[in-house]
Structures are given as structure tokens and as C-alpha cells.
C-alpha positions in Angstrom: -10.3 4.9 23.7 -7.1 6.7 22.9 -4.2 4.6 21.7 -1.5 3.7 24.2 1.8 5.4 23.8 4.0 3.4 21.4 7.8 3.0 21.6 8.5 4.4 18.1 10.3 7.8 17.8 8.3 10.8 16.6 10.9 12.0 14.1 10.9 10.6 10.6 14.0 10.8 8.4 15.1 10.2 4.8 17.3 7.3 4.0 20.2 9.7 3.4 19.7 11.3 6.9 19.8 7.9 8.5 22.9 6.9 6.6 24.5 10.1 7.7 23.6 9.4 11.3 25.1 5.9 10.9 28.4 7.4 9.6 28.5 9.9 12.4 28.1 7.1 15.0 31.0 5.3 13.4 33.1 8.5 13.3 32.3 9.1 17.0 33.8 5.7 17.9 31.3 2.9 17.4 32.7 0.4 14.9 30.4 -0.3 11.9 30.6 -4.0 12.6 29.4 -3.4 16.2 26.4 -1.6 14.8 25.8 -4.5 12.4 25.9 -7.0 15.3 23.5 -4.9 17.3 21.1 -4.8 14.4 21.3 -8.6 14.0 20.7 -9.2 17.7 17.7 -6.8 17.6 16.2 -8.6 14.6 16.8 -12.0 16.2 15.1 -10.9 19.4 12.1 -9.7 17.4 12.0 -12.9 15.3 12.0 -15.1 18.4 9.2 -13.1 20.0 7.1 -13.4 16.9 7.8 -17.0 16.0 9.3 -18.7 19.1 8.7 -22.2 18.0 9.7 -21.9 14.3 13.0 -23.7 14.6 13.9 -23.1 11.0 15.3 -20.1 9.2 16.0 -19.2 5.6 17.9 -15.9 4.9 17.7 -14.3 1.5 20.9 -12.2 1.3 22.0 -9.5 -1.1 25.3 -7.8 -1.5 25.5 -4.9 0.9 25.3 -4.2 4.6 21.7 -5.4 4.7 23.0 -8.8 3.7 25.6 -8.5 6.5 22.8 -8.2 9.0 21.2 -11.3 7.5 24.3 -13.4 7.7 24.7 -12.4 11.4 21.1 -13.4 12.1 21.8 -16.7 10.5 24.8 -17.2 12.7 22.7 -16.4 15.8 20.0 -18.9 14.8 22.5 -21.6 14.0 24.1 -21.2 17.4 20.6 -21.5 19.0 20.1 -24.9 17.4 17.8 -23.8 14.5 18.0 -25.3 11.0 19.5 -22.5 9.0 20.5 -21.7 5.4 21.4 -18.7 3.5 20.3 -18.3 -0.1 22.8 -15.8 -1.6 21.0 -13.8 -4.2 24.0 -11.5 -4.3 27.2 -13.5 -4.6 28.6 -14.3 -1.1 32.2 -14.1 -2.3 31.7 -10.5 -3.6 30.9 -9.0 -0.2 33.3 -6.5 1.2 34.0 -4.7 4.5 31.6 -5.4 7.4 29.3 -7.5 5.2 32.2 -9.8 4.4 33.0 -10.1 8.1 29.4 -11.0 8.8 29.5 -13.7 6.1 32.7 -15.2 7.6 31.0 -15.3 11.0 28.1 -17.2 9.6 30.4 -19.7 7.9 32.3 -20.1 11.2 29.0 -20.9 12.9 28.3 -23.6 10.4 25.6 -21.9 8.4 25.1 -23.5 4.9 25.3 -20.9 2.2 23.8 -21.7 -1.2 23.7 -19.6 -4.4 20.2 -18.4 -5.3 18.2 -20.3 -7.9 14.6 -20.2 -8.9 14.4 -23.8 -7.8 15.7 -23.1 -4.3 13.4 -24.2 -1.5 12.2 -21.6 0.9 11.2 -22.8 4.3 10.8 -21.8 7.9 10.9 -18.1 8.7 12.3 -16.2 5.8 14.6 -13.2 6.5 14.7 -10.5 3.9 18.2 -9.2 3.8 18.3 -8.4 0.1 18.4 -4.7 -0.7 18.0 -2.3 2.3 17.4 1.4 2.1 19.8 2.4 -0.7 17.5 1.4 -3.5 16.3 4.2 -5.8 15.3 2.6 -9.1 13.2 -0.5 -10.0 14.3 -3.8 -8.5 16.4 -5.8 -11.1 16.7 -9.5 -11.5 17.5 -11.9 -9.9 16.3 -9.9 -6.9 12.8 -9.3 -8.4 12.5 -13.1 -9.0 13.4 -13.8 -5.4 10.9 -11.3 -4.1 8.1 -12.6 -6.3 8.7 -16.2 -5.2 8.9 -15.1 -1.5 5.6 -13.2 -1.8 3.8 -16.3 -3.1 5.4 -18.8 -0.7 3.0 -18.2 2.1 5.9 -18.3 4.6 6.3 -15.9 7.5 8.7 -13.0 6.6 11.0 -10.7 8.6 12.4 -7.7 6.8 15.6 -6.3 8.0 15.5 -2.4 8.1 12.9 -2.1 5.3 11.1 -4.6 3.0 13.3 -4.9 -0.1 11.9 -3.0 -3.0 10.1 -0.4 -0.9 11.4 3.2 -1.3 12.6 4.4 2.1 11.8 8.0 1.3 8.4 7.7 -0.3 6.9 4.4 0.6 6.5 3.5 -3.1 7.0 0.0 -4.3 9.8 0.1 -6.8 8.5 -2.5 -9.3 8.1 -5.3 -6.7 8.6 -5.4 -3.0 8.7 -7.9 -0.2 5.4 -8.2 1.8 6.7 -8.7 5.3 4.9 -9.8 8.4 7.5 -8.1 10.6 10.0 -5.3 9.9 12.8 -4.4 12.3 14.3 -1.0 11.5 17.2 0.7 13.0 18.8 4.0 14.2 16.1 6.3 12.8 12.6 5.8 11.4 12.3 6.2 7.7 9.3 8.2 6.3 8.8 5.6 3.6 7.8 3.0 6.2 4.5 4.7 6.8 2.9 6.1 3.7 1.9 5.2 0.1 2.3 1.4 -0.4 4.1 0.9 2.9 1.2 -0.2 5.0 0.7 -3.3 2.8 4.4 -4.2 2.9 5.8 -3.5 6.3 3.6 -5.6 8.6 4.4 -5.1 12.3 7.1 -2.5 12.8 9.8 -2.8 15.5 12.4 -0.1 16.1 15.8 -0.4 17.7 18.2 2.6 18.0 21.2 0.3 18.3 22.3 2.2 21.4 23.0 5.3 19.4 24.2 8.4 21.2 21.0 10.4 22.0 22.8 13.7 21.4 23.8 12.6 17.9 20.3 11.3 17.2 18.6 14.5 18.5 20.9 16.6 16.2 19.9 14.6 13.1 17.6 16.6 10.7 14.2 15.2 10.1 11.8 15.4 7.2 8.6 14.9 9.1 7.1 14.0 12.5 4.6 11.4 13.4 1.3 12.5 14.9 1.1 11.0 18.3 0.0 11.9 21.8 3.4 13.5 22.5 3.5 15.7 19.4 0.0 17.1 19.0 -1.3 20.4 20.3 -4.3 20.4 22.6 -7.3 22.6 23.0 -7.2 24.8 26.0 -9.4 23.8 28.9 -12.5 26.0 29.3 -13.2 28.3 32.2 -16.3 27.6 34.3 -17.7 30.9 33.0 -17.4 29.9 29.4 -20.1 30.8 26.9 -20.8 29.8 23.3 -19.5 33.1 21.8 -15.9 32.2 23.0 -15.6 29.1 20.8 -16.3 30.4 17.3 -19.1 30.6 14.8 -18.5 28.1 12.0 -20.4 28.2 8.7 -20.5 25.1 6.4 -21.3 25.9 2.8 -22.4 23.1 0.5 -25.1 20.6 -0.3 -26.2 21.0 -3.9 -29.2 19.0 -5.1 -28.7 15.4 -4.3 -25.7 16.1 -2.1 -27.3 17.6 1.0 -26.0 14.9 3.3 -22.3 15.8 2.8 -22.7 19.4 4.1 -24.9 18.2 7.0 -22.2 15.6 8.1 -19.7 18.4 8.2 -21.9 20.7 10.2 -22.8 17.9 12.7 -19.2 17.0 13.1 -18.3 20.6 13.8 -21.0 20.9 16.4 -20.0 17.7 18.2 -16.4 18.7 18.1 -16.9 21.8 20.2 -17.6 24.8 17.9 -19.6 27.4 19.8 -22.1 28.0 17.0 -22.6 26.1 13.8 -24.5 27.3 10.7 -25.2 25.6 7.4 -25.8 27.3 4.1 -27.3 24.9 1.7 -30.0 24.5 -1.0 -33.4 25.7 0.3 -34.9 22.3 -0.3 -32.5 20.6 2.1 -33.4 22.8 5.1 -36.4 20.8 6.4 -34.4 17.6 6.5 -31.4 19.3 8.1 -33.5 20.8 10.8 -35.2 17.6 11.5 -31.9 15.7 11.9 -29.9 18.3 13.8 -32.0 21.3 15.0 -28.9 22.7 16.9 -27.4 23.6 13.5 -28.7 27.0 12.3 -29.7 26.0 8.8 -30.3 28.6 6.0 -31.4 28.0 2.4 -29.3 30.1 0.0 -29.8 30.6 -3.7 -27.3 33.4 -4.4 -23.9 34.7 -3.4 -25.5 37.8 -1.9 -27.6 35.7 0.5 -24.5 33.7 1.5 -22.4 36.8 2.2 -24.9 38.0 4.7 -24.4 34.8 6.6 -20.7 34.5 6.1 -20.1 38.0 7.6 -21.2 36.6 11.0 -18.8 33.6 10.8 -15.4 33.1 12.3 -14.5 30.0 10.2 -15.8 28.7 7.0 -15.9 25.1 5.7 -16.6 25.1 1.9 -17.0 22.2 -0.5 -18.9 19.2 1.0 -21.6 18.4 -1.5 -21.0 21.8 -3.2 -21.1 20.5 -6.7 -19.4 22.2 -9.7 -22.4 23.8 -11.2 -23.3 27.5 -11.3 -24.7 27.5 -7.8 -21.6 26.1 -6.2 -19.3 28.3 -8.3 -21.0 31.5 -7.3 -21.0 30.6 -3.6 -17.3 29.7 -3.6 -16.4 32.8 -5.5 -18.1 34.8 -2.7 -16.2 33.0 0.0 -12.9 33.5 -1.8 -13.0 37.2 -1.1 -13.4 36.8 2.7 -10.4 37.0 5.1 -11.4 34.5 7.7 -9.9 31.0 8.2 -11.4 28.5 5.7 -11.3 24.8 5.1 -11.7 23.9 1.4 -12.7 20.3 0.7 -14.2 18.2 -2.1 -15.8 20.2 -4.9 -14.2 23.4 -3.6 -10.9 21.9 -4.6 -12.2 20.7 -8.0 -13.3 24.3 -8.7 -10.0 25.6 -7.5 -8.1 23.1 -9.7 -10.2 24.2 -12.7 -9.2 27.8 -12.3 -12.8 28.9 -11.4 -11.7 30.6 -8.2 -8.6 31.7 -6.2 -7.8 30.4 -2.7 -7.8 33.1 0.0 -5.2 33.3 2.7 -5.4 31.3 6.0 -6.8 28.3 4.3 -6.6 24.5 4.9 -7.1 22.3 1.8 -7.9 18.6 2.2 -7.4 16.8 -1.1 -7.4 13.0 -1.7 -4.7 11.9 -4.3 -7.0 12.5 -7.3 -7.9 16.0 -6.2 -4.2 16.7 -5.4 -3.2 15.6 -8.9 -5.7 18.0 -10.4 -4.5 20.8 -8.1 -0.9 20.2 -9.1 -1.6 19.5 -12.8 0.1 16.0 -12.7 -1.1 12.4 -12.9 -2.4 10.8 -9.7 0.3 8.1 -10.0 2.9 10.9 -9.8 1.3 12.1 -6.5 1.3 8.6 -5.1 4.9 8.0 -6.2 6.1 10.8 -3.9 3.4 11.7 -1.4 5.7 13.9 0.8 6.8 16.0 -2.1 3.2 16.3 -3.4 1.9 17.5 0.1 4.7 20.1 0.4 4.2 21.2 -3.2 0.5 21.8 -2.5 1.2 23.8 0.7 3.7 26.0 -1.1 1.7 26.5 -4.3 -1.4 27.6 -2.5 0.3 29.1 0.6 -2.0 26.9 2.7 -2.0 24.0 5.1 -2.4 21.0 2.9 -3.7 17.6 4.0 -3.0 14.9 1.5 -5.4 12.1 2.5 -4.8 8.4 2.1 -2.8 5.7 3.7 -0.2 7.5 5.8 -2.0 10.9 5.5 0.3 13.9 5.4 -0.2 17.5 6.6 2.2 20.1 5.1 2.6 23.7 6.0 4.0 26.4 3.6 7.1 26.8 5.9 8.1 23.2 5.2 6.7 21.4 8.2 5.4 17.9 7.5 3.5 15.6 9.8 2.3 12.0 9.1 -0.6 10.0 10.6 0.2 6.3 10.9 -3.3 5.5 12.3 -6.5 4.5 10.6 -8.1 1.4 9.2 -9.4 0.0 5.9 -13.0 0.2 7.1 -12.7 3.9 6.6 -12.7 3.5 2.8 -16.2 4.9 2.4 -18.3 7.9 1.5 -18.7 10.9 3.8 -15.7 10.4 6.0 -13.9 13.3 4.5 -16.9 15.5 5.2 -16.7 14.6 8.8 -13.0 15.4 8.8 -13.5 18.8 7.2 -16.1 19.8 9.9 -13.7 18.6 12.6 -10.8 20.7 11.3 -13.2 23.7 11.1 -14.3 23.2 14.7 -10.8 23.1 16.0 -10.0 26.3 14.1 -13.1 27.9 15.6 -11.8 27.1 19.0 -8.5 28.9 18.5 -6.1 26.4 17.1 -3.9 27.4 14.1 -4.3 25.7 10.8 -1.4 23.2 11.0 -2.1 22.2 14.6 -5.9 21.9 14.0 -5.4 19.8 10.9 -2.9 17.4 12.6 -5.1 16.9 15.6 -8.2 16.4 13.5 -6.6 13.9 11.2 -5.3 11.9 14.2 -8.6 11.9 16.1 -10.5 10.9 12.9 -8.1 8.0 12.2 -8.2 6.8 15.8 -12.0 6.9 15.8 -12.0 4.7 12.7 -9.6 2.3 14.3 -11.8 2.0 17.4 -15.0 1.4 15.3 -13.2 -1.1 13.0 -13.6 -3.7 15.8 -17.3 -3.8 14.6 -16.2 -4.8 11.1 -17.1 -3.5 7.7 -19.9 -1.2 6.9 -18.7 1.9 8.8 -21.0 4.9 8.1 -19.4 8.3 8.3 -21.8 9.5 10.9 -20.7 6.6 13.2 -17.4 8.5 13.6 -18.8 11.6 15.2 -19.6 10.4 18.7 -16.4 8.5 18.9 -14.4 11.6 17.8 -16.1 13.6 20.5 -15.2 11.0 23.2 -11.5 10.8 22.0 -11.2 14.6 22.0 -12.4 14.8 25.6 -10.0 12.0 26.6 -7.1 13.8 24.9 -8.0 17.4 25.9 -10.6 17.5 28.7 -13.0 20.4 28.5 -12.6 21.0 32.3 -9.8 20.0 34.5 
């Protein structure tokens, strides 16, 4: 079943872009304190929906406008008859501007404000109004201490705008970060709410545009776009006179000794995703098992590059790498494919051989690395990839002049022209072997049916992730092949074959 449309915007922004939008809203006539009050009301509404019977609120407040939001939430809760206190981790008397006005409003409402201490008691629903989106370096004391104590408290947590300690641009935890149950974010969605460490920190995400002028919002630059029903390209419907020759001949190359299943998973995925013809070039000893499992796939045993080229010349799209290995057999086959000018998807060991300098990537390729493979391709540590996944994805696309899919939580698809798309679907049950092989075959099948590399990769990633979410209802133990029939069903729901 396809996901229902959500109410989150499609555009994703950097923290600087959202701050600029905020400034332009103020310049256009909306006072900053009005925006702060709207943010507080949005957070308070979300809090009451999530914890309607809580009756007790504790706000951890810092020193900037994020703290101002927290003070105003405290005032709203106090007026609603809740037991409320503010623990001022940033000195309350040091606040300036709109944040100072918010503090004064909380005091006028009767909110008790206490200085932060490691002995301070946390209770009720805790509101994280500590640091906001301006953080760039590691969290310092006493904020780090407050975050650590909050994370071990076991209390429900609402984060205002972003969990404190989470980088708004990259989703990286900056030393330590709040683990929120609910995050209410404003004006524009920040890319860092969706990738890297973010899925473990953000919890449920609620967005409020604070009644921003739609014209100003639409004119704001974005760094990426969310993959969603409204942003993805669709396969064209098929005429009633369609035949298999109109939907591409895809060839999967892989399956060294002991790895035959990977290539077969890719081939079966491509077949079930609508490629007109699917062939598999693999080790000769794997052919009987492949034919027994999936006789619709034209399976050929190859022992040399010359044998492979005879098959590849008939193909419209190539998928290289699943189970390919890094030995002489795999190297020779990949070298042969590197000289062909047809769209190709390079996955798994094809990427490891590329990173080792064993072969050059041809034009019109899609590469699909996980973070470790991306690190080898870029010549940097894996931790550096994960520290700034958007930059890593764009660097891969530009370095190899290819569409680059950086897999992982908050998968990213980058194009050489700078386009960047993010998938915020998926489930932890998908952490298993073979799922990447299924995804590579799906991308190849969409290419074979006429989609361009960026559009095909985005749609494939989104279908793959949603299939995993659907199957996650059955619990742990998801096998990669379980995804294939579900992907087929989702693809038909999203883009029906026949009107």
C-alpha cells in the first residue's frame, strides 16, 4: 500500500536559508516576536495533542530565540493550569531582544524560573529549547550535561525546531544531542532533520509554516527535495499494443563463486519491475540453479570478457556488480562493460573495483554506494562521509559525472548538475543482506523502460523503502526477495500499467 500524502513540504533547506527566510518575513512586515508567538502556539498545540493528560511541563531554556520559544510555551502551559517550571541553562537575565520579551511574558504569567543545576529535577513533559539551528560545533557544557541528563531521564521530550545538538544541515550529532519523541519545526524544513543520525533523534516530526507568505517561501532556495508522491516521475502507461521489445533488454552481470544469489536477486527484481527482457551473465556453475528458480531470466554462463561482450551488445541497460567479486573474473568482466556506451548501474563490487582504480566509469551511469563504499570512492574515512552525507553524495556525482545514490538512513540521490533528493521512508528491518541487489535491479528496470538516471533512481529508492515499511509490519527477518512482489504492487499503484 502506498503511503498517504503527508503534510510536510517537499523542499528541504539549509539552516542559513531558513534564517534568511525568517529575516525576509520580518522585513516584509511580520514582527519577529509575532513569529515567536506563532511558533510557541504551534509547539503547544502539538504537545497537547501528543500528551493531553500530562499536566506538568519542564522547559530547558538556552540563550537565544529557541529559548524564547520555550519561555512562551511555558507561559501558555501556565495559563492552561499546568504545573510549569523553566530550568535556565542559559542565564535568563542575559537574554536580549525577542527572547527577553518572551522571558518577561513567562514571568508575568507566573512561571517559575530556576537556574540550571545537575541536581535540578526534571519532570512532566520536557521541552528542549536549548540550542536551535545555529549550532555548528560540538555542544559545550553546561548544555552537554543537561542533554545527557535529559536523555537518561525516561521522560517524554518535545524539541522546538530541532533537537539540540543535531546539525540542521547534515543530521550529524555534534557530540551529544537530545533524543526527542516529538519535534516541531518551523518556516522551512531543514535537511538535517532527515538524514545521518537524525532518525534516532527527531521522533515524530510536525511542521508549521507560521503563516509565512507563500510567495516568499516559494522564492527561497532549497538544497534538496523530499521524495514523495508529488515529486516523483512516473512510468508512462503502456499502449494496448505493447510488446516486450519496447521496454528494454536489461543484462545483470555478477555472481562469482559463492555469490550467485546476489546477481539473481537483481535479475528477478528487474523482471518483476517491468523490464521487457532480462538476461543474467554469471559463472557457468550458477546457471542450473538460476534457471530452476527463475526460468524467465535468460541465463548465460560466462568465463571471459569476450563471451560477455557478445551478450552485452544486445542489451539496452546493464547492471554490474551484485556478487561480482574482486578477483580476476570480476575485473575482466567489468573492464569490458566500462567500454560500452549504454546506461549502466554499478553496485557492490563494481564500486570497490572502481575505487581501487581497476577500471574507469563510463558515461550515463548510476552508482549506488553505501557509506563504506562511498568513503573508498572519495578517498576519505567513512566517518567523514557520515558527517556530511549531502556533501558526500554531491561530491560522488561530480567526481564520477554520474547519478549517485548514497544509501543509508535518509538515502540521498545526487546528480552532477547539483540536484539532490532525499528519501525519508524505510525501516530498520531492511538492515540485511541482498536488499541492495534488489534495488540495483529495480533501478535498471526503470532505466530500461525509458526513465532518465536521476528520475529512475529516485523512484526506485522510494519504492524500495516503502516496500520495506510495508513488510516491517511482519517484524524482523525480512529477506531481500520478500521485497520484490511488494515493489511490483507499489509500482502498479503509483504508475498503473494501463489506464
